[in-house]
N, C-alpha and C positions, 0 to 999 in steps of 0.2 A: 504493500500500500504506499502511495506516495503521500507526501505532506508538504504543503506550502505554508510558510510563515508570512504573514502580513501584519501591518499595524492597523488597529481599528479606525484610525483617522483617514486612511486611504482605501480606495476601493480594492475589493479582492480581485486576484488575477483571474480567478475561475468563477463562474456563476454557480449557483446551487444545482442547477440542472446539469451542467457540465461536470460538476464534482460528482454527482450520483452516477452519471454515465460511465466516467473513468474510475470510479470507486476511490475518490481522493478526498482527504480530510483537509479543510481549509481552517487553520488555526489562527484565530485572531488574537494578537497580543496588545494589551491595553498600552496607551501612551502615558508614561509616568512623568509626573511633574512633582514639585515640592508639595502641592497640596493633596496629592493622592497618597493613600495608605499602601505600604509595602506588601501588605498581605492580601492584595487584590487577587480575585480568581481570574484565570485565563478562560477565555471562552473559545470553544472549538464547534465547528460545524461538523457533525457526524455525517455519515453516508446517506442518511435519510433527509438531511437538510435541516434537522432540528438543532438549536443551540444547547450545548451542555457545558456547564462550568467544571473546571478543573482547579482544584485548590493547590496552591504552591506549598511545597514543604518548607517548614521553618528550619533552616539548616543549623541554627544554634541550638535549637531544641533537639533536632535529630542526633547531634553529637552528645548530648547530655543524658538522653532517656533512651530506653529500648524496651521492647515488648518481650516478656518471657514467655516460655512454652505454654504456660497456664493462662496466658492472656493479660497478666497483670503488667503494669508499666513499672520498669525498675529505675531507680536513680542512685547515684552515689551520695555518700554523707558529706557534709560540709565539715571543716575545721581540721583538715589534714595537709593542706598545702604549705602553711608556715606556722611559726611558733609552736612546734611541737617538742621543743627541748624540755619544757616543764611538765608535759602531760605524761601520765603514767603509761607504762607498756600496755597495761589492760585497757586502759582508755583509747590508746592509738590502735589496738587491734580490733576494737569494736567499730571504729571508723573505717577500717579497710572493707567491711561487708557492705554490700548494697541493700537497699530497702526498697519497698513499693510506695507508690503514691496512695495516700489514704482517702482523701476526699473525692466523692463520685463526680462533682462538678468540675474540679480540677483535672481529673482523670480524662473526663471527656474532652475538655479543652486541649489536653496534651495529644490525645488521639488524633484530633483534628489537625494540630500543628505538625506532628510527625507523620501524618499520612497513614496511621494504622487502622 
């Protein structure tokens, strides 16, 4: 399948009828300015001609969180990057382990951000 990337402010290279005929996705990328939000969804034309929104992955969240095998979202604990000289070994060993996100609302937002 072929894809053509265009800006939403310019007309598409292919019409919806031509896209359906050639089985081409026309993906419209939004024009970003200072007033726009960086978490904007991309809009793509499917082969049927209907618009579909694609959420962008938040890369900073994707580097910090991951989905475990049981479906829970894992995160690392804070407090281990510096100033560990006065912390006890027991306390530092507890900071090595990862933990899960507890709140359901926060977990839902994290899933949207990391695209899980």
